[in-house]
DSSP file (Angstrom, degrees, kcal/mol; ACC not computed):
  #  RESIDUE AA STRUCTURE BP1 BP2  ACC     N-H-->O    O-->H-N    N-H-->O    O-->H-N    TCO  KAPPA ALPHA  PHI   PSI    X-CA   Y-CA   Z-CA
    1    1 A M              0   0    0      0, 0.0     2,-0.5     0, 0.0    43,-0.2   0.000 360.0 360.0 360.0 138.8    0.0    0.0    0.0
    2    2 A I  E     -A   43   0A   0     41,-2.7    41,-3.7     2,-0.0     2,-0.4  -0.882 360.0-155.8 -96.6 129.6    1.2    3.6   -0.8
    3    3 A K  E     +A   42   0A   0     -2,-0.5     2,-0.3    39,-0.2    39,-0.2  -0.913  16.0 175.9-112.3 132.4    0.1    5.9    2.0
    4    4 A K  E     -A   41   0A   0     37,-2.4    37,-3.4    -2,-0.4     2,-0.4  -0.964  16.0-146.7-131.5 154.1   -0.4    9.7    1.7
    5    5 A W  E     -AB  40  67A   0     62,-0.8    62,-2.7    -2,-0.3     2,-0.3  -0.931  15.4-176.8-122.8 142.3   -1.6   12.1    4.3
    6    6 A F  E     -AB  39  66A   0     33,-2.2    33,-2.5    -2,-0.4     2,-0.4  -0.986  18.3-145.0-139.1 148.8   -3.7   15.2    3.8
    7    7 A K  E     +AB  38  65A   0     58,-2.5    58,-2.5    -2,-0.3     2,-0.3  -0.925  34.2 150.4-107.7 139.0   -5.0   18.1    5.9
    8    8 A L        -     0   0    0     29,-1.9     2,-0.2    -2,-0.4    55,-0.1  -0.882  52.1 -61.9-152.0 180.0   -8.4   19.5    5.1
    9    9 A K    >   -     0   0    0     53,-0.7     3,-1.8    -2,-0.3     4,-0.4  -0.503  45.4-127.3 -71.5 143.8  -11.4   21.2    6.6
   10   10 A R  G >  S+     0   0    0      1,-0.3     3,-1.1     2,-0.2     4,-0.4   0.838 107.6  59.0 -59.1 -35.7  -13.2   18.9    9.2
   11   11 A N  G 3  S+     0   0    0      1,-0.2    -1,-0.3     2,-0.1     4,-0.3   0.497 103.5  54.5 -75.7  -3.4  -16.5   19.4    7.6
   12   12 A N  G <> S+     0   0    0     -3,-1.8     4,-2.3     2,-0.1    -1,-0.2   0.465  79.3  92.7-105.9  -3.4  -15.1   17.9    4.3
   13   13 A I  H <> S+     0   0    0     -3,-1.1     4,-2.7    -4,-0.4     5,-0.2   0.934  88.2  43.6 -58.1 -54.1  -13.7   14.7    5.7
   14   14 A A  H  > S+     0   0    0     -4,-0.4     4,-2.5     1,-0.2    -1,-0.2   0.895 113.6  51.9 -62.0 -41.0  -16.9   12.5    5.0
   15   15 A Q  H  > S+     0   0    0     -4,-0.3     4,-2.3     2,-0.2    -1,-0.2   0.934 112.5  44.0 -60.7 -48.6  -17.4   13.9    1.6
   16   16 A V  H  X S+     0   0    0     -4,-2.3     4,-2.7     1,-0.2     5,-0.3   0.934 114.8  49.8 -61.5 -47.7  -13.8   13.2    0.5
   17   17 A Q  H  X S+     0   0    0     -4,-2.7     4,-2.5     1,-0.2     5,-0.2   0.911 110.1  50.9 -60.7 -41.8  -13.9    9.8    2.0
   18   18 A F  H  X S+     0   0    0     -4,-2.5     4,-0.8    -5,-0.2    -1,-0.2   0.910 112.5  46.0 -59.5 -45.1  -17.1    9.0    0.2
   19   19 A I  H >< S+     0   0    0     -4,-2.3     3,-0.6     2,-0.2     4,-0.5   0.954 115.8  44.2 -65.8 -51.9  -15.8   10.1   -3.2
   20   20 A I  H >< S+     0   0    0     -4,-2.7     3,-1.4     1,-0.2     7,-0.3   0.931 115.3  46.5 -63.9 -45.3  -12.4    8.2   -2.9
   21   21 A E  H 3< S+     0   0    0     -4,-2.5    -1,-0.2    -5,-0.3     4,-0.2   0.637  97.6  74.7 -74.8 -11.3  -13.9    4.9   -1.5
   22   22 A G  T << S+     0   0    0     -4,-0.8     2,-1.6    -3,-0.6    -1,-0.3   0.706  78.7  74.8 -67.7 -21.5  -16.6    5.2   -4.2
   23   23 A Y  S X> S-     0   0    0     -3,-1.4     3,-2.1    -4,-0.5     4,-0.6  -0.664 100.3-134.2 -87.7  76.9  -13.9    4.1   -6.7
   24   24 A E  T 34 S+     0   0    0     -2,-1.6    -2,-0.1     1,-0.3    -3,-0.1  -0.031  73.7   1.7 -43.2 123.2  -14.1    0.5   -5.3
   25   25 A G  T 34 S+     0   0    0      2,-0.2    -1,-0.3    -4,-0.2     3,-0.1   0.493 104.9  94.9  81.4   5.6  -10.9   -1.2   -4.6
   26   26 A M  T <4 S-     0   0    0     -3,-2.1    18,-2.7     1,-0.3     2,-0.3   0.835  94.3 -20.0 -92.2 -40.7   -8.5    1.6   -5.5
   27   27 A A  E  <  -C   43   0A   0     -4,-0.6    -1,-0.3    -7,-0.3     2,-0.3  -0.994  52.0-137.9-163.4 158.3   -7.9    3.2   -2.1
   28   28 A T  E     -C   42   0A   0     14,-2.2    14,-2.5    -2,-0.3     2,-0.4  -0.895  14.3-141.5-123.2 158.7   -9.2    3.6    1.4
   29   29 A V  E     -C   41   0A   0     -2,-0.3     2,-0.4    12,-0.2    12,-0.2  -0.962  14.7-175.0-121.6 134.2   -9.5    6.6    3.6
   30   30 A T  E     -C   40   0A   0     10,-2.6    10,-3.1    -2,-0.4     2,-0.9  -0.988  24.6-132.9-125.7 135.5   -8.8    6.7    7.4
   31   31 A T  E     -C   39   0A   0     -2,-0.4     8,-0.2     8,-0.2    -2,-0.0  -0.791  24.4-179.9 -87.6 111.2   -9.3    9.6    9.6
   32   32 A V  E    S+     0   0A   0      6,-1.7     7,-0.2    -2,-0.9    -1,-0.2   0.836  74.7   7.6 -87.6 -31.3   -6.2    9.8   11.6
   33   33 A D  E  >> -C   38   0A   0      5,-1.7     5,-2.0     1,-0.1     4,-0.7  -0.831  59.4-170.8-149.6 108.7   -7.1   12.9   13.7
   34   34 A P  T  45S+     0   0    0      0, 0.0   -21,-0.1     0, 0.0    -1,-0.1   0.733  85.2  59.6 -70.3 -22.4  -10.6   14.3   13.5
   35   35 A H  T  45S+     0   0    0      1,-0.2   -25,-0.1     3,-0.1    -2,-0.0   0.887 117.5  27.8 -77.0 -39.3   -9.7   17.4   15.5
   36   36 A T  T  45S-     0   0    0      2,-0.1   -28,-0.2    -3,-0.1    -1,-0.2   0.366 110.5-119.9-100.6   4.0   -7.0   18.7   13.2
   37   37 A A  T  <5 +     0   0    0     -4,-0.7   -29,-1.9     1,-0.2     2,-0.5   0.905  52.1 160.5  56.5  54.9   -8.7   17.0   10.1
   38   38 A I  E   < -AC   7  33A   0     -5,-2.0    -6,-1.7   -31,-0.2    -5,-1.7  -0.896  14.9-174.4-102.1 128.9   -5.9   14.7    9.0
   39   39 A I  E     -AC   6  31A   0    -33,-2.5   -33,-2.2    -2,-0.5     2,-0.5  -0.906  15.8-144.0-122.8 151.4   -6.7   11.8    6.8
   40   40 A Q  E     -AC   5  30A   0    -10,-3.1   -10,-2.6    -2,-0.3     2,-0.6  -0.975  10.1-157.4-112.5 127.0   -4.6    8.9    5.5
   41   41 A I  E     -AC   4  29A   0    -37,-3.4   -37,-2.4    -2,-0.5     2,-0.6  -0.941   2.8-161.5-105.5 119.2   -5.2    7.6    2.0
   42   42 A S  E     -AC   3  28A   0    -14,-2.5   -14,-2.2    -2,-0.6     2,-0.4  -0.901  14.3-164.4-102.2 119.9   -4.0    4.0    1.4
   43   43 A I  E     -AC   2  27A   0    -41,-3.7   -41,-2.7    -2,-0.6   -16,-0.2  -0.865  22.0-125.0-113.3 135.4   -3.6    3.4   -2.3
   44   44 A I    >   -     0   0    0    -18,-2.7     3,-2.6    -2,-0.4     4,-0.1  -0.685  29.1-127.9 -72.5 125.6   -3.3    0.1   -4.1
   45   45 A P  G >  S+     0   0    0      0, 0.0     3,-1.6     0, 0.0     4,-0.3   0.786 104.5  61.3 -48.8 -38.1   -0.1    0.4   -6.1
   46   46 A D  G 3  S+     0   0    0      1,-0.3     4,-0.1     2,-0.1     3,-0.1   0.660 109.7  42.3 -65.4 -15.1   -1.8   -0.7   -9.4
   47   47 A F  G <> S+     0   0    0     -3,-2.6     4,-2.5   -21,-0.2    -1,-0.3   0.155  77.2 117.8-117.7  18.6   -4.1    2.3   -9.2
   48   48 A L  H <> S+     0   0    0     -3,-1.6     4,-2.6     1,-0.2     5,-0.2   0.903  77.9  45.4 -52.0 -50.8   -1.6    4.9   -8.1
   49   49 A Q  H  > S+     0   0    0     -4,-0.3     4,-2.2     2,-0.2    -1,-0.2   0.894 112.1  50.9 -61.8 -42.0   -2.0    7.1  -11.2
   50   50 A E  H  > S+     0   0    0      2,-0.2     4,-2.1     1,-0.2    -1,-0.2   0.929 112.5  45.7 -59.9 -48.4   -5.7    7.0  -11.2
   51   51 A V  H  X S+     0   0    0     -4,-2.5     4,-3.2     1,-0.2     5,-0.2   0.913 110.4  53.8 -68.8 -41.2   -5.9    8.0   -7.5
   52   52 A I  H  X S+     0   0    0     -4,-2.6     4,-2.2    -5,-0.3    -1,-0.2   0.912 109.3  49.1 -58.6 -41.6   -3.3   10.8   -8.0
   53   53 A N  H  X S+     0   0    0     -4,-2.2     4,-1.9     2,-0.2    -1,-0.2   0.908 111.9  49.7 -59.9 -42.4   -5.5   12.2  -10.8
   54   54 A L  H  X S+     0   0    0     -4,-2.1     4,-2.2     1,-0.2    -2,-0.2   0.928 110.5  48.3 -65.4 -45.3   -8.5   12.0   -8.6
   55   55 A L  H  X S+     0   0    0     -4,-3.2     4,-2.3     2,-0.2    -1,-0.2   0.897 105.5  58.9 -62.9 -39.5   -6.7   13.8   -5.7
   56   56 A E  H  X S+     0   0    0     -4,-2.2     4,-0.8    -5,-0.2    -1,-0.2   0.931 109.6  44.4 -53.2 -48.1   -5.5   16.5   -8.1
   57   57 A N  H  X S+     0   0    0     -4,-1.9     4,-1.0     1,-0.2     3,-0.4   0.897 115.2  48.2 -61.4 -43.2   -9.3   17.2   -8.8
   58   58 A L  H  X S+     0   0    0     -4,-2.2     4,-2.7     1,-0.2     6,-0.4   0.754  96.9  71.4 -72.3 -25.7  -10.3   17.0   -5.2
   59   59 A K  H  X>S+     0   0    0     -4,-2.3     4,-1.1     1,-0.2     5,-0.5   0.897 101.7  42.6 -61.0 -41.1   -7.5   19.3   -4.0
   60   60 A N  H  <5S+     0   0    0     -4,-0.8    -1,-0.2    -3,-0.4    -2,-0.2   0.911 119.4  41.4 -73.9 -40.5   -9.1   22.4   -5.6
   61   61 A K  H  <5S+     0   0    0     -4,-1.0    -2,-0.2     1,-0.2    -1,-0.2   0.873 128.7  28.0 -75.5 -38.7  -12.7   21.7   -4.5
   62   62 A Y  H  <5S-     0   0    0     -4,-2.7   -53,-0.7    -5,-0.1    -1,-0.2   0.361 100.8-121.9-109.9   1.1  -11.9   20.4   -0.9
   63   63 A H  T  <5 -     0   0    0     -4,-1.1     2,-0.4    -5,-0.3    -4,-0.2   0.899  41.1-174.8  56.4  46.3   -8.7   22.3   -0.2
   64   64 A L      < -     0   0    0     -5,-0.5     2,-0.6    -6,-0.4   -56,-0.2  -0.607   8.7-162.1 -76.6 130.3   -6.7   19.1    0.4
   65   65 A E  E     -B    7   0A   0    -58,-2.5   -58,-2.5    -2,-0.4     2,-0.1  -0.943  13.3-136.8-114.7 111.0   -3.2   19.9    1.6
   66   66 A E  E     -B    6   0A   0     -2,-0.6     2,-0.3   -60,-0.2   -60,-0.3  -0.427  20.6-165.9 -66.2 134.3   -0.7   17.0    1.3
   67   67 A I  E     -B    5   0A   0    -62,-2.7   -62,-0.8    -2,-0.1     3,-0.1  -0.901  24.5-124.5-119.7 153.1    1.6   16.6    4.3
   68   68 A E  S    S-     0   0    0     -2,-0.3     2,-0.3     1,-0.2    -1,-0.1   0.918  80.2 -22.8 -63.3 -47.4    4.6   14.5    4.3
   69   69 A Y        -     0   0    0    -65,-0.1     2,-0.5    -3,-0.1    -1,-0.2  -0.960  57.8-155.8-163.7 143.6    3.9   12.2    7.2
   70   70 A Y        -     0   0    0     -2,-0.3     2,-0.4    -3,-0.1   -64,-0.0  -0.983   7.6-176.3-135.4 135.1    1.7   12.4   10.2
   71   71 A T        -     0   0    0     -2,-0.5     2,-0.2     0, 0.0    -2,-0.0  -0.987  29.3-123.1-121.6 135.6    1.8   10.6   13.6
   72   72 A A        -     0   0    0     -2,-0.4     2,-1.2     1,-0.1   -39,-0.1  -0.506  24.1-114.4 -77.6 147.5   -0.9   11.1   16.1
   73   73 A N              0   0    0     -2,-0.2    -1,-0.1     1,-0.2     0, 0.0  -0.708 360.0 360.0 -78.4  93.9   -0.1   12.4   19.5
   74   74 A I              0   0    0     -2,-1.2    -1,-0.2     0, 0.0    -2,-0.0   0.423 360.0 360.0 -98.1 360.0   -0.9    9.4   21.7
């Protein structure tokens, strides 16, 4: 799995998750931190380019900001 992390507005988490996971079997979305609105997208390597294209389209509408790596403060 290829993992990418994004920061976005909290009220957009469910919408982005619904859209990405609607492309069955390409990627999954996990909310890493609901308070700071950090999500992790786990991408199946065979679909990397398709998911990158999708994320580029979503970045503008949902203001996704890719971050290098995220670890939760546990």
